[in-house]
MARNUGU-82623 format. One record per residue: residue number from 0; x, y, z of N, C-alpha, C in turn. Coordinates in Angstrom, 1 decimal. Each point is the difference from the previous one (the first is absolute). Layout:
N
+------+--------+--------+--------+--------+--------+--------+--------+--------+--------+
| resi |     nu |     nv |     nw |    cau |    cav |    caw |     cu |     cv |     cw |
+------+--------+--------+--------+--------+--------+--------+--------+--------+--------+
|  NUM |      X |      Y |      Z |      X |      Y |      Z |      X |      Y |      Z |
...
+------+--------+--------+--------+--------+--------+--------+--------+--------+--------+
REM end
This chain:
199
+------+--------+--------+--------+--------+--------+--------+--------+--------+--------+
| resi |     nu |     nv |     nw |    cau |    cav |    caw |     cu |     cv |     cw |
+------+--------+--------+--------+--------+--------+--------+--------+--------+--------+
|    0 |    2.5 |    9.9 |  -13.7 |   -0.4 |   -1.4 |    0.2 |   -1.5 |   -0.1 |    0.0 |
|    1 |   -0.5 |   -1.0 |   -0.8 |   -1.5 |   -0.1 |    0.0 |   -0.5 |   -0.6 |    1.3 |
|    2 |   -1.2 |    0.4 |    0.3 |   -0.6 |   -0.4 |    1.3 |   -0.1 |   -1.5 |    0.1 |
|    3 |    0.0 |   -0.5 |    1.3 |   -0.1 |   -1.4 |    0.3 |   -1.2 |   -0.6 |   -0.6 |
|    4 |   -1.1 |    0.7 |    0.2 |   -1.3 |   -0.6 |   -0.5 |    0.0 |    0.0 |   -1.5 |
|    5 |    0.6 |    0.9 |   -0.7 |    0.1 |    0.0 |   -1.4 |    0.8 |   -1.2 |   -0.5 |
|    6 |    1.1 |   -0.3 |    0.7 |    0.9 |   -1.1 |   -0.5 |   -0.8 |   -1.3 |    0.2 |
|    7 |   -0.9 |   -0.1 |    0.9 |   -0.8 |   -1.2 |    0.2 |   -1.3 |    0.0 |   -0.8 |
|    8 |   -0.2 |    1.0 |   -0.7 |   -1.1 |    0.0 |   -1.0 |   -1.4 |    0.1 |    0.7 |
|    9 |   -0.1 |    0.8 |    1.0 |   -1.3 |    0.1 |    0.7 |   -0.9 |    0.8 |   -1.0 |
|   10 |   -1.3 |   -0.4 |   -0.1 |   -0.9 |    0.7 |   -0.9 |   -1.3 |   -0.8 |   -0.1 |
|   11 |   -0.7 |    0.3 |   -1.1 |   -1.3 |   -0.7 |   -0.2 |    0.1 |   -1.5 |   -0.2 |
|   12 |    1.1 |   -0.4 |   -0.7 |    0.2 |   -1.5 |   -0.1 |    0.2 |   -0.6 |    1.3 |
|   13 |    0.7 |    0.6 |    0.9 |    0.2 |   -0.6 |    1.4 |   -1.3 |    0.0 |    0.7 |
|   14 |   -0.8 |    1.0 |   -0.1 |   -1.3 |    0.0 |    0.7 |   -0.9 |   -1.1 |   -0.5 |
|   15 |    0.1 |   -0.3 |   -1.3 |   -0.8 |   -1.1 |   -0.6 |    0.5 |   -1.3 |    0.6 |
|   16 |    1.4 |   -0.2 |    0.0 |    0.5 |   -1.2 |    0.6 |   -0.4 |   -0.2 |    1.4 |
|   17 |    0.1 |    1.1 |    0.8 |   -0.4 |   -0.2 |    1.4 |   -1.5 |   -0.4 |    0.1 |
|   18 |   -0.8 |    0.6 |   -0.8 |   -1.4 |   -0.4 |    0.0 |   -0.2 |   -1.4 |   -0.3 |
|   19 |    0.7 |   -0.5 |   -1.0 |   -0.1 |   -1.4 |   -0.4 |    0.5 |   -0.9 |    1.1 |
|   20 |    1.1 |    0.4 |    0.6 |    0.6 |   -0.8 |    1.1 |   -0.9 |   -0.1 |    1.2 |
|   21 |   -0.7 |    1.1 |    0.3 |   -0.9 |    0.0 |    1.1 |   -1.2 |   -0.9 |   -0.2 |
|   22 |   -0.2 |   -0.3 |   -1.3 |   -1.1 |   -1.0 |   -0.3 |    0.5 |   -1.4 |   -0.1 |
|   23 |    1.3 |   -0.2 |    0.4 |    0.5 |   -1.3 |    0.0 |    0.9 |   -0.5 |   -1.1 |
|   24 |    0.3 |    1.0 |   -0.9 |    0.8 |   -0.3 |   -1.2 |    1.5 |   -0.1 |    0.4 |
|   25 |    0.5 |   -1.2 |    0.1 |    1.4 |   -0.2 |    0.5 |    1.0 |    0.5 |   -1.1 |
|   26 |   -0.4 |   -0.1 |   -1.3 |    0.9 |    0.4 |   -1.0 |    0.2 |    1.5 |    0.0 |
|   27 |   -1.1 |    0.7 |    0.3 |    0.1 |    1.5 |    0.1 |    0.9 |    0.4 |    1.2 |
|   28 |   -0.1 |   -0.8 |    1.1 |    0.8 |    0.3 |    1.2 |    1.5 |   -0.3 |   -0.4 |
|   29 |    0.2 |   -1.1 |   -0.7 |    1.4 |   -0.3 |   -0.4 |    0.6 |    1.1 |   -0.9 |
|   30 |   -0.8 |    0.7 |   -0.8 |    0.5 |    1.1 |   -0.8 |    0.4 |    1.1 |    0.9 |
|   31 |   -0.8 |    0.3 |    1.0 |    0.3 |    1.0 |    1.0 |    1.3 |   -0.3 |    0.8 |
|   32 |    0.1 |   -1.2 |    0.4 |    1.2 |   -0.4 |    0.7 |    1.3 |    0.2 |   -0.9 |
|   33 |   -0.1 |   -0.4 |   -1.3 |    1.2 |    0.2 |   -0.8 |    0.3 |    1.5 |   -0.2 |
|   34 |   -1.0 |    0.9 |    0.0 |    0.2 |    1.4 |   -0.1 |    0.7 |    0.6 |    1.2 |
|   35 |   -0.1 |   -0.6 |    1.2 |    0.4 |    0.6 |    1.2 |    1.1 |   -0.8 |    0.7 |
|   36 |    0.3 |   -1.3 |   -0.4 |    0.8 |   -0.9 |    0.7 |    1.4 |    0.5 |    0.2 |
|   37 |    0.6 |    0.7 |   -1.0 |    1.4 |    0.5 |    0.1 |    0.1 |    1.0 |    1.1 |
|   38 |   -0.9 |    1.0 |    0.0 |    0.0 |    1.1 |    1.0 |   -0.2 |   -0.6 |    1.4 |
|   39 |   -0.9 |   -0.9 |    0.2 |   -0.3 |   -0.6 |    1.3 |    1.2 |   -0.8 |    0.4 |
|   40 |    0.6 |   -0.8 |   -0.9 |    1.2 |   -0.7 |    0.4 |    1.1 |    0.9 |    0.5 |
|   41 |    0.2 |    1.1 |   -0.8 |    1.1 |    0.9 |    0.4 |   -0.2 |    0.6 |    1.4 |
|   42 |   -1.3 |    0.4 |    0.3 |   -0.3 |    0.5 |    1.3 |    0.3 |   -1.1 |    1.1 |
|   43 |   -0.4 |   -1.2 |   -0.2 |    0.2 |   -1.1 |    0.9 |    1.5 |   -0.2 |    0.2 |
|   44 |    0.8 |    0.0 |   -1.1 |    1.4 |   -0.3 |    0.1 |    0.7 |    1.1 |    0.8 |
|   45 |   -0.4 |    1.2 |   -0.2 |    0.6 |    1.1 |    0.7 |   -0.3 |   -0.1 |    1.5 |
|   46 |   -1.2 |   -0.4 |    0.4 |   -0.4 |    0.0 |    1.4 |    0.4 |   -1.3 |    0.7 |
|   47 |   -0.2 |   -1.2 |   -0.6 |    0.3 |   -1.2 |    0.7 |    1.2 |   -0.8 |   -0.5 |
|   48 |    0.5 |    0.5 |   -1.1 |    1.2 |   -0.7 |   -0.6 |   -0.4 |   -0.9 |   -1.1 |
|   49 |    0.9 |   -0.3 |   -1.0 |   -0.4 |   -0.8 |   -1.1 |   -0.3 |   -1.4 |    0.3 |
|   50 |    0.5 |   -0.6 |    1.1 |   -0.3 |   -1.4 |    0.4 |   -1.5 |   -0.2 |    0.3 |
|   51 |   -0.6 |    1.0 |    0.6 |   -1.4 |   -0.1 |    0.5 |   -1.0 |    0.8 |   -0.9 |
|   52 |    0.6 |    0.7 |   -1.0 |   -0.9 |    0.9 |   -0.8 |   -1.0 |   -0.7 |   -0.8 |
|   53 |    0.4 |   -1.1 |   -0.7 |   -1.0 |   -0.7 |   -0.8 |   -1.2 |   -0.5 |    0.8 |
|   54 |    0.3 |   -0.6 |    1.2 |   -1.0 |   -0.5 |    0.8 |   -1.0 |    1.0 |    0.5 |
|   55 |    0.6 |    1.2 |    0.4 |   -0.9 |    1.1 |    0.5 |   -0.8 |    0.5 |   -1.2 |
|   56 |    0.6 |    0.2 |   -1.2 |   -0.7 |    0.5 |   -1.1 |   -1.2 |   -1.0 |   -0.4 |
|   57 |    0.3 |   -1.3 |    0.0 |   -1.1 |   -0.9 |   -0.3 |   -1.1 |    0.0 |    1.0 |
|   58 |    0.3 |    0.2 |    1.3 |   -1.0 |    0.1 |    1.0 |   -0.8 |    1.3 |   -0.2 |
|   59 |    0.7 |    1.1 |   -0.5 |   -0.7 |    1.2 |   -0.2 |   -1.1 |   -0.2 |   -1.1 |
|   60 |    0.4 |   -0.6 |   -1.1 |   -0.9 |   -0.2 |   -1.1 |   -1.2 |   -1.0 |    0.4 |
|   61 |    0.4 |   -1.0 |    0.8 |   -1.1 |   -0.9 |    0.4 |   -1.0 |    0.8 |    0.9 |
|   62 |    0.6 |    0.8 |    0.9 |   -0.9 |    0.8 |    0.9 |   -0.9 |    0.9 |   -0.8 |
|   63 |    0.6 |    0.6 |   -1.1 |   -0.7 |    0.9 |   -0.9 |   -1.2 |   -0.7 |   -0.7 |
|   64 |    0.3 |   -1.2 |   -0.5 |   -1.0 |   -0.8 |   -0.7 |   -1.1 |   -0.4 |    1.0 |
|   65 |    0.3 |   -0.4 |    1.2 |   -1.0 |   -0.3 |    1.0 |   -0.8 |    1.2 |    0.5 |
|   66 |    0.6 |    1.1 |   -0.1 |   -0.6 |    1.2 |    0.5 |   -0.6 |    1.0 |   -1.0 |
|   67 |   -0.1 |   -0.5 |   -1.3 |   -0.4 |    0.9 |   -1.0 |   -1.4 |    0.5 |    0.2 |
|   68 |   -0.9 |   -0.7 |    0.7 |   -1.3 |    0.5 |    0.3 |    0.0 |    1.2 |    0.9 |
|   69 |    1.1 |    0.2 |    0.7 |    0.1 |    1.2 |    0.9 |    0.6 |    1.1 |   -0.7 |
|   70 |    0.6 |   -0.2 |   -1.2 |    0.6 |    1.1 |   -0.7 |   -1.1 |    0.9 |   -0.7 |
|   71 |   -0.1 |    1.3 |    0.5 |   -1.1 |    0.8 |   -0.5 |    0.4 |    0.9 |   -1.1 |
|   72 |    1.3 |    0.1 |   -0.4 |    0.4 |    0.8 |   -1.1 |    0.3 |    1.4 |    0.3 |
|   73 |    0.0 |    0.3 |    1.3 |    0.3 |    1.4 |    0.5 |    1.5 |    0.4 |   -0.3 |
|   74 |    0.8 |   -1.0 |    0.2 |    1.4 |    0.2 |   -0.4 |    0.3 |   -0.8 |   -1.2 |
|   75 |    1.1 |    0.3 |   -0.7 |    0.4 |   -0.7 |   -1.2 |    0.3 |   -1.5 |    0.4 |
|   76 |   -0.2 |   -0.9 |   -0.9 |    0.2 |   -1.4 |    0.4 |    1.4 |   -0.3 |    0.4 |
|   77 |    1.0 |    0.6 |   -0.7 |    1.4 |   -0.1 |    0.4 |    0.3 |    0.5 |    1.4 |
|   78 |   -0.6 |    1.1 |    0.3 |    0.1 |    0.6 |    1.4 |   -0.5 |   -0.9 |    1.0 |
|   79 |   -1.2 |   -0.6 |   -0.3 |   -0.6 |   -1.0 |    0.9 |    0.9 |   -1.2 |    0.2 |
|   80 |    0.6 |   -0.5 |   -1.1 |    1.0 |   -1.1 |    0.1 |    1.2 |    0.4 |    0.9 |
|   81 |    0.5 |    1.2 |   -0.3 |    1.1 |    0.4 |    0.8 |   -0.2 |    0.0 |    1.5 |
|   82 |   -1.2 |    0.5 |    0.3 |   -0.4 |    0.0 |    1.5 |    0.0 |   -1.4 |    0.6 |
|   83 |   -0.6 |   -0.9 |   -0.8 |    0.0 |   -1.4 |    0.5 |    1.4 |   -0.6 |    0.1 |
|   84 |    0.9 |    0.2 |   -1.0 |    1.3 |   -0.5 |    0.1 |    0.8 |    0.7 |    1.1 |
|   85 |   -0.2 |    1.3 |    0.1 |    0.8 |    0.7 |    1.1 |   -0.4 |   -0.5 |    1.4 |
|   86 |   -1.3 |   -0.2 |    0.2 |   -0.4 |   -0.6 |    1.3 |    0.6 |   -1.3 |    0.3 |
|   87 |    0.0 |   -0.9 |   -1.1 |    0.5 |   -1.3 |    0.2 |    1.5 |    0.0 |    0.3 |
|   88 |    0.7 |    0.9 |   -0.7 |    1.5 |    0.2 |    0.2 |    0.2 |    0.4 |    1.5 |
|   89 |   -0.7 |    1.0 |    0.4 |    0.2 |    0.6 |    1.4 |   -0.4 |   -1.1 |    1.0 |
|   90 |   -1.0 |   -0.7 |   -0.2 |   -0.4 |   -1.1 |    0.9 |    1.2 |   -1.0 |    0.1 |
|   91 |    0.6 |   -0.4 |   -1.1 |    1.1 |   -1.0 |    0.0 |    1.2 |    0.6 |    0.7 |
|   92 |    0.3 |    1.3 |   -0.2 |    1.1 |    0.6 |    0.7 |   -0.2 |    0.1 |    1.5 |
|   93 |   -1.3 |    0.3 |    0.4 |   -0.2 |    0.0 |    1.4 |    0.1 |   -1.4 |    0.6 |
|   94 |   -0.5 |   -1.0 |   -0.6 |    0.1 |   -1.3 |    0.5 |    1.5 |   -0.5 |    0.1 |
|   95 |    0.8 |    0.5 |   -1.0 |    1.4 |   -0.4 |    0.0 |    0.8 |    0.9 |    0.9 |
|   96 |   -0.6 |    1.0 |    0.6 |    0.8 |    0.9 |    0.9 |    0.8 |    1.0 |   -0.8 |
|   97 |   -0.3 |    0.2 |   -1.3 |    0.8 |    0.8 |   -0.9 |   -0.6 |    1.4 |   -0.2 |
|   98 |   -1.2 |    0.2 |    0.5 |   -0.7 |    1.3 |   -0.1 |    0.6 |    0.9 |    1.0 |
|   99 |    0.8 |    1.0 |   -0.4 |    0.7 |    0.8 |    1.0 |   -0.4 |    1.5 |   -0.1 |
|  100 |   -1.1 |    0.4 |    0.6 |   -0.3 |    1.4 |    0.0 |    1.0 |    0.8 |    0.8 |
|  101 |    0.5 |    1.1 |   -0.5 |    0.9 |    0.8 |    0.8 |   -0.5 |    1.4 |    0.0 |
|  102 |    0.5 |    0.7 |    1.1 |   -0.4 |    1.5 |    0.0 |    0.6 |    0.7 |   -1.2 |
|  103 |   -0.7 |    0.9 |   -0.6 |    0.5 |    0.7 |   -1.1 |    0.9 |    1.2 |    0.5 |
|  104 |    1.2 |    0.0 |   -0.6 |    1.0 |    1.0 |    0.5 |   -0.3 |    1.3 |   -0.7 |
|  105 |    0.6 |    1.1 |    0.6 |   -0.2 |    1.3 |   -0.6 |    0.7 |    0.0 |   -1.4 |
|  106 |   -0.7 |    0.5 |   -1.0 |    0.5 |    0.0 |   -1.4 |    0.2 |    1.4 |   -0.5 |
|  107 |    0.1 |    1.0 |    0.8 |    0.0 |    1.4 |   -0.4 |    1.2 |    0.3 |   -0.9 |
|  108 |    1.1 |   -0.7 |    0.2 |    1.2 |    0.4 |   -0.8 |    0.0 |   -0.5 |   -1.4 |
|  109 |   -1.0 |   -0.8 |   -0.4 |   -0.1 |   -0.5 |   -1.4 |   -0.9 |    0.7 |   -0.8 |
|  110 |    0.4 |    0.4 |   -1.2 |   -0.9 |    0.8 |   -0.9 |   -1.2 |   -0.8 |   -0.4 |
|  111 |   -1.2 |    0.7 |   -0.1 |   -1.2 |   -0.7 |   -0.3 |    0.0 |   -0.7 |   -1.3 |
|  112 |    0.7 |    0.6 |   -1.0 |    0.0 |   -0.6 |   -1.3 |    1.1 |   -1.0 |   -0.3 |
|  113 |    0.7 |   -0.4 |    1.1 |    1.2 |   -0.8 |   -0.2 |   -0.5 |   -1.5 |   -0.1 |
|  114 |    0.1 |   -0.5 |   -1.2 |   -0.5 |   -1.3 |   -0.3 |    1.2 |   -1.0 |    0.0 |
|  115 |   -0.1 |   -1.0 |    0.9 |    1.1 |   -0.9 |    0.1 |    0.4 |   -0.7 |   -1.3 |
|  116 |   -1.0 |   -0.4 |   -0.7 |    0.2 |   -0.7 |   -1.3 |    0.9 |    0.9 |   -0.9 |
|  117 |   -0.4 |    1.3 |   -0.1 |    0.8 |    0.9 |   -0.9 |    1.4 |    0.2 |    0.6 |
|  118 |    0.1 |    0.1 |    1.3 |    1.3 |    0.3 |    0.6 |    0.9 |   -1.2 |   -0.2 |
|  119 |   -0.5 |   -1.2 |    0.1 |    0.9 |   -1.2 |   -0.2 |    0.4 |   -0.1 |   -1.5 |
|  120 |   -1.0 |    0.3 |   -0.9 |    0.3 |    0.0 |   -1.4 |    1.1 |    1.0 |   -0.4 |
|  121 |   -0.2 |    1.2 |    0.6 |    1.0 |    1.1 |   -0.3 |    1.4 |   -0.3 |    0.5 |
|  122 |    0.1 |   -1.0 |    1.0 |    1.3 |   -0.4 |    0.5 |    0.6 |   -1.1 |   -0.8 |
|  123 |   -0.5 |   -0.2 |   -1.2 |    0.5 |   -1.0 |   -0.9 |   -0.2 |   -1.5 |    0.3 |
|  124 |   -0.9 |   -0.2 |    0.9 |   -0.4 |   -1.4 |    0.3 |    1.2 |   -1.0 |    0.2 |
|  125 |    1.0 |    0.5 |    0.8 |    1.2 |   -0.9 |    0.2 |   -0.5 |   -1.2 |    0.8 |
|  126 |    0.8 |   -1.1 |    0.0 |   -0.3 |   -1.2 |    0.7 |   -0.2 |    0.3 |    1.5 |
|  127 |    0.9 |    0.8 |    0.5 |    0.0 |    0.4 |    1.4 |   -1.3 |    0.7 |    0.4 |
|  128 |   -0.5 |    0.9 |   -0.9 |   -1.2 |    0.7 |    0.3 |   -1.2 |   -0.9 |   -0.1 |
|  129 |    0.0 |   -0.9 |   -1.0 |   -1.1 |   -0.9 |   -0.1 |   -0.1 |   -0.9 |    1.2 |
|  130 |    1.2 |   -0.5 |    0.5 |    0.0 |   -0.8 |    1.2 |   -0.5 |    0.8 |    1.2 |
|  131 |    0.4 |    1.2 |    0.1 |   -0.4 |    0.9 |    1.1 |   -1.5 |    0.2 |    0.0 |
|  132 |   -0.6 |    0.2 |   -1.2 |   -1.4 |    0.3 |   -0.1 |   -0.8 |   -1.3 |    0.4 |
|  133 |    0.5 |   -1.2 |   -0.5 |   -0.6 |   -1.2 |    0.4 |    0.0 |   -0.3 |    1.5 |
|  134 |    1.1 |    0.3 |    0.5 |    0.2 |   -0.2 |    1.5 |   -1.0 |    1.0 |    0.7 |
|  135 |    0.0 |    1.2 |   -0.4 |   -0.8 |    1.0 |    0.6 |   -1.5 |   -0.3 |    0.0 |
|  136 |   -0.4 |   -0.5 |   -1.2 |   -1.4 |   -0.4 |   -0.1 |   -0.4 |   -1.1 |    0.9 |
|  137 |    0.9 |   -0.9 |    0.3 |   -0.2 |   -1.1 |    0.9 |   -0.1 |    0.5 |    1.4 |
|  138 |    0.5 |    1.1 |    0.3 |    0.0 |    0.6 |    1.4 |   -1.3 |    0.7 |    0.3 |
|  139 |   -0.7 |    0.4 |   -1.1 |   -1.2 |    0.9 |    0.2 |   -1.1 |   -0.8 |    0.7 |
|  140 |   -0.8 |    0.7 |    0.8 |   -1.3 |   -0.7 |    0.5 |   -0.8 |   -0.4 |   -1.2 |
|  141 |   -0.8 |   -1.1 |    0.2 |   -0.7 |   -0.6 |   -1.1 |   -1.0 |    1.0 |   -0.6 |
|  142 |   -0.6 |    0.9 |    0.8 |   -1.0 |    0.9 |   -0.6 |    0.7 |    1.0 |   -0.9 |
|  143 |    1.2 |    0.5 |    0.3 |    0.8 |    0.9 |   -0.8 |    0.4 |   -0.7 |   -1.3 |
|  144 |    0.5 |   -1.2 |    0.1 |    0.4 |   -0.8 |   -1.2 |   -1.2 |   -0.2 |   -0.9 |
|  145 |   -1.2 |   -0.2 |    0.5 |   -1.2 |   -0.1 |   -0.8 |   -0.3 |    1.3 |   -0.7 |
|  146 |    0.1 |    1.1 |    0.7 |   -0.3 |    1.3 |   -0.7 |    1.0 |    0.2 |   -1.1 |
|  147 |    1.3 |   -0.2 |    0.2 |    0.9 |    0.2 |   -1.0 |   -0.1 |   -0.9 |   -1.2 |
|  148 |   -0.4 |   -1.3 |    0.3 |   -0.3 |   -0.9 |   -1.0 |   -1.1 |    0.4 |   -0.9 |
|  149 |   -1.1 |    0.5 |    0.6 |   -1.2 |    0.4 |   -0.8 |    0.3 |    1.3 |   -0.8 |
|  150 |    0.7 |    0.9 |    0.6 |    0.3 |    1.3 |   -0.7 |    1.1 |    0.0 |   -1.0 |
|  151 |    1.2 |   -0.5 |    0.5 |    1.2 |    0.0 |   -0.9 |    0.0 |   -1.3 |   -0.8 |
|  152 |   -0.3 |   -1.1 |    0.6 |    0.1 |   -1.3 |   -0.8 |   -1.1 |   -0.1 |   -1.0 |
|  153 |   -1.2 |    0.3 |    0.4 |   -1.2 |   -0.2 |   -0.9 |   -0.4 |    1.3 |   -0.7 |
|  154 |    0.5 |    1.2 |    0.5 |   -0.5 |    1.2 |   -0.6 |   -1.4 |    0.4 |    0.3 |
|  155 |   -0.6 |   -0.5 |    1.1 |   -1.3 |    0.3 |    0.3 |   -0.2 |    1.4 |    0.5 |
|  156 |   -1.0 |    0.7 |   -0.5 |   -0.3 |    1.4 |    0.5 |   -0.4 |   -0.1 |    1.5 |
|  157 |    0.1 |    1.2 |    0.6 |   -0.3 |    0.1 |    1.5 |   -1.4 |   -0.5 |    0.2 |
|  158 |   -1.0 |    0.4 |   -0.9 |   -1.4 |   -0.3 |    0.3 |   -0.2 |   -1.5 |   -0.1 |
|  159 |    0.7 |   -0.7 |   -0.9 |   -0.2 |   -1.5 |    0.0 |    0.6 |   -0.6 |    1.2 |
|  160 |    1.2 |    0.5 |    0.5 |    0.6 |   -0.6 |    1.2 |   -1.0 |    0.2 |    1.2 |
|  161 |   -0.5 |    1.2 |    0.1 |   -0.9 |    0.4 |    1.1 |   -1.2 |   -0.9 |    0.0 |
|  162 |   -0.6 |   -0.3 |   -1.2 |   -1.1 |   -0.8 |   -0.1 |    0.3 |   -1.4 |    0.4 |
|  163 |    1.1 |   -0.5 |   -0.5 |    0.4 |   -1.4 |    0.3 |    0.2 |   -0.2 |    1.5 |
|  164 |    0.6 |    1.0 |    0.7 |    0.4 |   -0.2 |    1.4 |   -1.0 |    0.6 |    1.0 |
|  165 |   -1.1 |    0.7 |   -0.6 |   -1.0 |    0.6 |    0.9 |    0.6 |    1.2 |    0.7 |
|  166 |    0.8 |    0.8 |   -0.7 |    0.6 |    1.2 |    0.6 |   -0.4 |    1.2 |   -0.8 |
|  167 |    0.2 |    1.2 |    0.7 |   -0.2 |    1.3 |   -0.7 |    1.2 |    0.2 |   -0.9 |
|  168 |   -0.2 |    0.5 |   -1.3 |    1.1 |    0.2 |   -0.9 |    1.1 |    0.9 |    0.6 |
|  169 |   -0.4 |    1.0 |    0.9 |    1.0 |    0.9 |    0.6 |    0.8 |   -0.8 |    1.0 |
|  170 |   -0.6 |   -1.0 |    0.7 |    0.7 |   -0.9 |    0.9 |    1.1 |   -0.8 |   -0.8 |
|  171 |   -0.5 |   -0.5 |   -1.1 |    1.0 |   -0.8 |   -0.9 |    1.2 |    0.9 |   -0.3 |
|  172 |   -0.3 |    1.2 |   -0.4 |    1.2 |    0.9 |   -0.4 |    0.9 |    0.2 |    1.2 |
|  173 |   -0.5 |    0.2 |    1.2 |    0.8 |    0.3 |    1.2 |    0.8 |   -1.3 |    0.3 |
|  174 |   -0.6 |   -1.1 |   -0.1 |    0.7 |   -1.3 |    0.4 |    1.0 |   -0.3 |   -1.1 |
|  175 |   -0.3 |    0.3 |   -1.2 |    1.0 |   -0.3 |   -1.1 |    1.3 |    1.0 |    0.2 |
|  176 |   -0.3 |    1.2 |    0.3 |    1.1 |    0.9 |    0.3 |    0.9 |   -0.5 |    1.1 |
|  177 |   -0.6 |   -0.5 |    1.1 |    0.8 |   -0.5 |    1.1 |    0.7 |   -1.3 |   -0.4 |
|  178 |   -0.7 |   -0.8 |   -0.7 |    0.6 |   -1.3 |   -0.5 |    1.3 |    0.3 |   -0.8 |
|  179 |   -0.2 |    0.9 |   -1.0 |    1.2 |    0.4 |   -0.8 |    1.1 |    0.6 |    0.8 |
|  180 |   -0.3 |    0.8 |    1.0 |    1.0 |    0.6 |    0.8 |    0.7 |   -1.1 |    0.8 |
|  181 |   -0.7 |   -1.0 |    0.6 |    0.7 |   -1.0 |    0.7 |    0.8 |   -0.9 |   -0.9 |
|  182 |   -0.5 |   -0.3 |   -1.2 |    0.8 |   -0.8 |   -1.0 |    1.2 |    0.7 |   -0.4 |
|  183 |   -0.1 |    1.3 |   -0.3 |    1.2 |    0.8 |   -0.4 |    1.1 |    0.0 |    1.2 |
|  184 |   -0.5 |    0.2 |    1.2 |    0.9 |    0.0 |    1.1 |    0.7 |   -1.4 |    0.2 |
|  185 |   -0.7 |   -1.1 |   -0.2 |    0.5 |   -1.3 |    0.1 |    1.1 |   -0.3 |   -1.1 |
|  186 |   -0.3 |    0.4 |   -1.2 |    0.9 |   -0.1 |   -1.1 |    1.3 |    0.7 |    0.3 |
|  187 |   -0.1 |    1.3 |    0.4 |    1.2 |    0.8 |    0.4 |    0.8 |   -0.7 |    1.0 |
|  188 |   -0.7 |   -0.5 |    1.1 |    0.7 |   -0.6 |    1.1 |    0.8 |   -1.3 |   -0.5 |
|  189 |   -0.7 |   -0.7 |   -0.9 |    0.6 |   -1.3 |   -0.5 |    1.2 |    0.4 |   -0.8 |
|  190 |    0.0 |    1.1 |   -0.8 |    1.1 |    0.4 |   -0.8 |    1.0 |    0.8 |    0.7 |
|  191 |   -0.3 |    0.4 |    1.2 |    0.9 |    0.8 |    0.8 |    0.2 |    1.4 |   -0.6 |
|  192 |   -1.1 |    0.5 |   -0.6 |    0.1 |    1.3 |   -0.7 |   -0.6 |    1.1 |    0.9 |
|  193 |    0.4 |    1.3 |   -0.3 |   -0.6 |    1.1 |    0.7 |   -1.3 |    0.4 |   -0.7 |
|  194 |   -0.4 |    1.3 |    0.4 |   -1.3 |    0.4 |   -0.5 |   -0.2 |    0.2 |   -1.5 |
|  195 |    1.2 |    0.1 |   -0.7 |   -0.1 |    0.3 |   -1.4 |    0.3 |   -1.3 |   -0.8 |
|  196 |    0.0 |   -1.1 |    0.6 |    0.4 |   -1.3 |   -0.7 |   -0.9 |   -0.4 |   -1.1 |
|  197 |   -1.3 |    0.3 |    0.1 |   -0.9 |   -0.5 |   -1.0 |   -0.7 |    1.2 |   -0.8 |
|  198 |    0.5 |    1.1 |    0.1 |   -0.6 |    1.2 |   -0.7 |    0.5 |   -0.1 |   -1.4 |
+------+--------+--------+--------+--------+--------+--------+--------+--------+--------+
REM end
């Protein structure tokens, strides 16, 4: 899989567009929005649901436009946008009482390289398994859903996720490991399977 930033075309052209947008060029900013809007919408849809995703995504781009003077270029523009959208999503979830931090359970029994996406695919993507995965994702704490969305849904490397969320890359790896373990356990419980159900 090509990297998230590569799919969004980060490079010299984007830096030029950002520079123009910072000088007040709305057309340049519109080009930046078009390059990132799908990824930002997907993030919002996964976190706040499709009904509210468009509104939150629009607020994220508006906030980015208003805050361009504060963008220093230390992080990739897409990463900076992701941070803005993530914070808005989490704010909305907190206000709606849907932000549910939970204690992380012991995940020692799950192999470190056990990828939920690969496991579900190898189980032939039956309707029951897809339903179970969707249900399990809905049960996850918002922060774990966000990490899985960024890593599995968008294919972002650990360093990009860490930069967007203000975390150490090693912390991102640990939290993703635990999120995958919880998700796998939830899918198994939903399907009523034993330990080998998704291997």
